[in-house]
N, C-alpha and C positions, 0 to 999 in steps of 0.2 A: 759627848751622848750619853743621856739617861740609861741607868741598867735598868734592863729587863727583869722584870720579877714575875711569879706564877700571876693568876688574875685572881685568882681564890687564896691569896694570902690575906689570910685573917687578923693578920697582926697590920696589914696596912687598911684592910676594912676597918679597922679600929680607929688609927691614926688620921683617915680622911673624913671618918663620920660616917661613913657608907652603914656601918653595923650599928649606929644610934639610930639612923632611919629603918634599919630593917625592925628594930625593936618596937620603933615608935609607931611602924604601919604594920606589926604582926606578922613578921615575915619568920620563917622560920630559915635559919641557914643553912639546913639540911636540904633544903628543898632547891637549893640554885646547885649541889654538888651531884655529878652525873654518877649515880651509883650500879650503872653495868658493869659485868665481869670485867671486860675489856676497859673500860673507860675512854674510849674511842667515841667524840659523836659523831652524829649521823644528818646527813641531809637529804632534805626527800624532794621529791619532784611527781610532777602528773600527769600521762600521758593524754594527748589531746583527741577529744571525740572527734567525730563527723559528725558538722550538721546536718539534722534530719535526715539520718540513716537508720531506717525503720528495718533494716533488714539485719539483726542479730547476730546471722551466724555469719555473714561477709564481716561485720565489724568487731566480730570475736576474731576470724580468721586475721584481719588486718591488725589488731593489737595485738596479739599474738607475734605476727611478723615484724612488728615493731620491737617487740622485748627480744626477739630472736638477731635482731640487727642492734639492737642497746649490749646484748650479752656479748656479742663478736667486739665489736668496738672497746669497751672493756675489757675484755681480754688484752686487747693489742695494748692498750695504756700500760695494763697489770704487766705484761710482759716488758716494758720501758722500766716501769717502777718497780718491778718485784715486789708485788706488794696487792693483798687480795682486794680488789675493789668490787667485786661479783654484785649486782643488782640483785636487792630483796624487794618481793612483793610486799605490802602491806595489806597483811591477812583482814584487818578491821575495819580499812578503809578502799575501797575498790578504785581501781586505775592509777593509787599511788606506790610507788615505789622509794627504795633509799638506799644510800650511796654512804660511805666513811665520808665525812666532811673533807678529808684530804683530796678528794677524787674530784679532778678539774671537769668539771659537767659541762663548763664552756665550749671544752673542745668538741665535744660529742656532736658529730655532726647532727642528730635529731634533734637535740637543742636549737643549734644553730638554724636547722632550717624550719622550726615551729611544732615539732610532733610533741614538745615535751617541752612542762616548764616548772622553774624551782617555786615551791609553795612549802612554809612550816606545814608541819603534817598537822599540829594545834588547829591551826587557821583553816585548814581545810576539813578537820572536822567541824567547825564552826560552821562553815559553808553549809555542810551536809546536814546540817539540824535544821537548815531555811524548808527542807524538804522539797525543793524548787520541783515546779511542773513547767513545761513547754507553755508559752502563751501566757504565763503571769509578767507581771510588771514589776521589778524589783528595785527599790532606791540603796546604792551602796554611798553611806554617808561621808566617808572618811576613807576614800578610795584608792588613794596612792599609797606606793608605788603600781600597784595595778593586779597582783598575782591573785588575790581574791574576785576581783572584778573580771577577771579570764575565766576563772573556774565557772563564777555564777553563769557567764553568758554560754559556756559549755554545756553544761546542765540543763538550759534551757533549749539548747539546740538551735539558737540563734531563732527563737519565737519569743513574740511578747517584747520585752525593753528590758534594758539594764539603765539606770542612770547614776552616775559615777559625779561625787561632790568630794574635792578638797579646797582645803584654802591656799596651799603651795601651790604657785603655777609651775616652779619648775619639777614638782615630782609630777604635777597632773603631767606634761609633758612628757616624762616617761612613761606615764600610764598611756598616755595617747600611743607612743609608739608599739606599745606591748599589741593594741588593737589592730594595728596593722600587722606588726608582726604576725601574730596568731589568726589574722585574718577574719575576724569578728564584725567587719563591714558589712555579709551579708546581702543579700539583692532582694527586691520585691517591697510588698508594703509589709511583712510579716514579721519585720524584724526591726528595730532602732537600739541605738547606744547611742549614748548622750554623755559627754565631760562637760561638767561646768564648774567653773574657779570660782567657790563663794564660801559665806560663811555656813558651816552645817547649822548653826545653830538659829539661823535665821532664813536659811533656804526652805522656800514655798513654791516651788513649782511641780505642778502635778505630771505622770506620764505621758499624757496625751496633749498638753499647754504647749503652744508654739511661741518661744520666746527668744531673741540674740544675746540681747543683753537690755538688761534694766535694774536698777536698784543695786548696783556693785555686784550682779551677778554677770559674768563672762563666759559665754557659751564656747569651748574650744573645739569639739567635733558632735557632729550629730552624723550618723550613718545615714539618716535620708536625704539631708542636704547633699552629702556627695554622691550618693546615688543620680539625683538631680542635674548634675553637673554633665550628663551626657549631651552630645549635642544636640539631639531630638527633644531635649528637655529646655532647650536654653529661654525658651519663653515663656515656660511654665515658671523654670527658675526665679526669673526677673519679676513675675508677677507674684510668688510665694514671699520672694523678699522682701516685695512693698507690703504685703500684708502681715508679715511676721513685725516689719518697723509701724505700720497702724496698732496691730497689737500690743506693742510696748510701751505706746502712750496713753491705752486705754487703763481706766483704771482698772483695782484689783477685783477679782470676782467671786463670790460664795459659790465653791463648787458640790457638788453632791459627792456622797460617798464613793462613788464607783469611779471617780476622778483619783480616787490617791491609791498608794502605791499595795499590793498584796502582801509583800515582804520586803524588810528594812534590815540592814545589817550595819548597826553602829560600832563599826572596831576603832573605839575612839583612842585620841593621844594622851598619853601618859608618860609615865618616869621610867619605862623601860628597864626598871630591875628585874625582871623576869624574862628579857632578851636574852638567851645564852649567850646568840655571837657578839651582841651589843657589848655583852660584861667580857667576852674573853679579849676584843681588841685592847682593854683595859691592861695593859701590862707594862707598866711603867707607874711608879708613885706620882709622878705629875698628872698623867692622865686620868687617875682617880681622883686627884683632887680636882680637877678642872671640871669633871662630870659631876662630884658632888657640887662642886660651889656653884656650877652653872645649872643645874637639872635639880639637885635637891634642897635646894635653900627654899625659908617657909614662904617667899612669896611667891616661888615660880610652881610651887604645890599648891599653893594657895587657888593661883591661875587656871592651872591643869584640873584641879576639883572644881571650878565654879566650869568650866567650860565642858565637863563630862555633865554635868547636871546639866546643862544646855542642850546638848547633844543627846542626850538620852529623852528627852523631853520633846525636843521637834522631830524628833526620827520617830516618835508615837504617837504626834500629831499629824505627820504625814502616810501614816498607816491606816488601812481601811477597818471598820469592822470586821471581825472574822480575822483579821490577818495575823503574821504572826514576825515579832522582832527579834533578833540577835543581838545583845549587849556583849561587848569582848573587850580586855584590854592586856598587852601584855604586859603589866604589873601583876605582882602576888600581893600589893598591898591590901588591905580589908578596907581603907578607905575609900580608894579609887573603883571596887567591886562591891562587894556586900553591900557598904556603905550605902552608896549611890543607888545601888537596887531597890534597898529596903527604904529610902526613903521616898523613892519615885513610886514606890508603889502602894505607900501611904496617902502620897498627895492626889494619885490618878484612880479616880474609883472604877475605870474601865479595863484598868490592867490587872493582866494574870498573871503569876508566873507559874509559866506550865513547867514543871519538874521534868529534869533531862535523866532517861533511863540511862543508868551505868552497865555497862558489860565487863565482864571480867578480863574480855580480851582489849580492852582500851586501855591503854596506860596513863590513867589520870584518877583523881580522888575528887570526893565529892566536896564543894565548898562550904565555907562557914556559913551560908544562908544554906538552907535546903534544898536540895532541887537545880541548885547551880552545880557547875563542873570547874576544876581545878586541872591543869596541864602542868608539870614541873620540869625542870630540867634535869632533877636527879633521875627521871623516868626516860632520860635520853630523848627530849623533845625540848621545845622551845617552851617558856612559862605564858600561859592563857587563861584565863578568867573566861566562864562561858555562863551566860544567864539568858533564856528563853523567855519570853513576855507575848503573851497574845493579847488581844483588843477585843474584851466581852462584846456580845452585843447587847443593847440596851434599847429599854422601850421608846426614851426618845431619840429624833434624829439626830445625828450629830453630822456635824459638817466641818471644814478646813476651809480659811482662808488663803487662797491662793493664787496667783497669776492666771 
């Protein structure tokens, strides 16, 4: 059995080539080491909201009750483990709480019952920067495993739509399980959640388009289709299925800008060098060697850079005029972040970087591209780069070819 070592042993970083990767990609090693006073990493979670609850007083009371139950449950676990695991509210991001990473979140009944869900605080902040409004149509272009999509649906209050896309079918199935666990199916015609297994670089299905499977795009979940399965709707369901089959055979249509998405999230695949939970699992030399060999070699990094270039461009193509797109990665690599965004802005005349205002309460720093942000493990969060981009209105009418 291989001898375990501290994950942050820089001698191992040197011998395995990880340090070389960091230098080549302009990553400061200090950004990867937690500088908090006690050194204990945190895990974060968000309390689920009740969809379409317009009574703020009753919703606040419900959340207070959940917090009280949460405190009681964690106190019971605390007594068992003789360890302080009291949940702490995150003051700079409403609805979020933290616990020590050692806290068994899965043991909490609130987690098991779908009243709370785990999500990195940096990812939650990225979603909040979309400034979502109920009724909007949102595209989550790299949605698996689904925590961000869950938060998007929560903020939309199950009004409008969220379309999730991912290339990995197995990870997308995990996302589908979250849709059921957190009751994101909704009802009626005001809400729609869809999950597509597809390449995010070529996906081109609008928010209101009826499409089951075409051009390598597989529909894994459609809440409106699920709603139509009620016995009284069986005849209508057969008709809709036939209509969708006819639609799938039709040629591609050029739709007006109104058929595109109001908001787009591109949390792109990356080398995960800023993901503290990923790095902390590398506690042997063999694991470090495998990670560097499999994920940080020149060919793999080149593939990822090409993928990121394609994702940010296609996400922007699917965004309506005046809409907002977030591009993010859990890498701290300048090549995968600032360089990708800078080249995209140079190539796309309608794209404008929307500078993100920094607050002293938010544990982040400005990116190397002014107006962007970086969260780093040094500040007890998972690493994340965030850029916010708007599609500027233009005199000429812009359209996008979609199904």
